[in-house]
C-alpha positions, 0 to 999 in steps of 0.5 A: 500499499505504501508503494501505491500511495507512493506511486500515485502521489508523486505523479500527482505532484509533477502534473500539479507542478507542471499545471501551476507553472504554466498557469503562473506563466500565462498570468505573467505573460497575460494577465487578462487572460484571467477574465476570459472564458476557458473551455473545459476539456474532458479528461482522456485515458491512453486509448481515447482521441484527442480533442474530446468534445468540450462544453457546448459541443453537443450539438455540433454532432462530430464524429471522431475516428482514430487509427492507432498502431501499439506494441501492446494492449494492456487492459486494466493491468491485463497484459493482453498481448505480451503474456499470451505471446509469451505462452505461445512462444515459449520464452520468459514474461517480459516487460517489454515484448512487442505484439503489434495490434491495430486499434481503430476507434470511431466515436459517433452522435446519435439521434438523441442529444447528449447520446453517443456511441462508440466502436473500438476493435483490437486486431493482433497483427503479430503471431496470428497463427496457431503454433505447437508450443508443447514440441511433442514428438509424438502425440495423439491430440493437442494437449496430449501427452509424449507418446514417443518414448513409449510407443514400441513398448505399447504396440509390442504389448498391444496398448494401441489405444488405451485411452483418448490420450494415448492412441497410436492411431491418431498420433502425429504432431499437433499444433495448439489452439494459441494463435493471436488471432484468437484473442482479437476483440471488439468493444461497443460503448453507448454513453450519455454525456451530461451538461457541465455544472457547478458539481462537475460533469457526469456521464453514464454508459455501458460497453460490450467487450468481446472476443471474436469467436474463431474456429475451434474457440468460442468468444469470451464476452462481458457487459459493464455499465459505468458512471463517470464524474468529471470533478469541478476542482483542480480543472487544469488536471481533469480529475475524473473518478468512474465505477464499472460494474459488471452486469453480465457474463458469457461463460461464467462458470469457466475457471480461468476467470482473470481480471477481465471478470472483476466485479467492480473497477474504480479508476482515478484519472489525471491528465494535463496538457501542454500547449493545449489547442496548438499543432504541437502539444503533449499530454501527460496522463495516469490512471489508478485503478482499483479492482474490487473482486478481481475474479469470481472464484477467490474474490481478491481484490486490490490495486490492479493497475498504475497506467501512465503515458505521454502523448506527443501530437503533431497536428492529428498524428500522435505517439505515446510511450506508456507505463503500466505498474502492477501495485498489487501483485496477489491479484495476478498471482493465482491460477484464475490469472496465469493458466500455469499457476501452481500451488504456490499461489501467493509467492509472487511467482508463476511458471516460466513459459520457456521452462515448461516444454520441449526436450531439454526440459523434459530431459530435466523433468525426468532427472528430477522425477529419477532422483527423487522418490518423494512427491513433495521433493519432486514438486519443490524441486520442479518449482525451483526450476520452473519459475520466474517472478511475475512482472509488475511494470510493462512498457509499450509504445503507439502511433497513430492518426486521429480526425473529427469530422 
């Protein structure tokens, strides 16, 4: 908790000092600016378009389009690209591992005043095809055990098909259903943006997030409703507090629940813009997210992410650098987040994907089995060999173009 508060407090001080310095400088240059009305701009997260609707823009009915290419997609601390790619390619989890994604967004007005819709897509461009990450020489199906070293004995003894997992009539090499194309997803949001008042600005809405169904796998989907409040103080930092409530799940009973199944997500956002409304401008922002009951199995709660970004604009083009910190690692330290988690649920470690499959790892596990007769000793030695610390910091970049019509 101390590290969470320290990180958030330092980020807030940086934004506060930047804003006060900018305001002081403007006052010295042109004291008459104090009498001029200022525009109140909505705060935005790393995936929102610049130049969001301002007060009084409701009647303009603009359509905003953004096209972005990113090296990852990290949603509320959930590393959707780099961690899945690590498991697919049998490499350790890392803080930076580019997995390119195409992320178009369109926000549009509806015939009802103040009511808007938004469509966001995350289409993975890297590692799209399925891959044999198990590296078995011979198996009867994807996910089945190694048959090569016992094949001759089983055939000689007549055990040609003792079980579906050990059936030589279908033996061969199989790929796993792990291509990144299976994780491409879309999100549709419908929200009502109220007029600003002395109490700030409120927004209510709901969104539907769904992974596209592919051959051999169904799509995970969820629906959340939310309320956002843009606070009427420290307006140069655009503080915004939101509450997202899960209202529906598809495939509710699946064990690998992950953070995508949280009951509540509560983010507090800050943003400051240097050279606002200029051709060259810079956005600084941070999002502190709290997850209540991160999944329906173990019902753990805590701070899921502190997501910060810097976005540099050149007209309608932009580039961004993003950093995501996971303050409460116990949210991720369970077998409802990592498929390869072990019985050591709260030790800050998880199985290293590079230490699970392949001939070298198989030889290591065979030696452990041969040298340790006690099951508990075997388990301990294997875990000492294949564990790595859960990654708590991620970095990714993006570039794109946005326009308003």
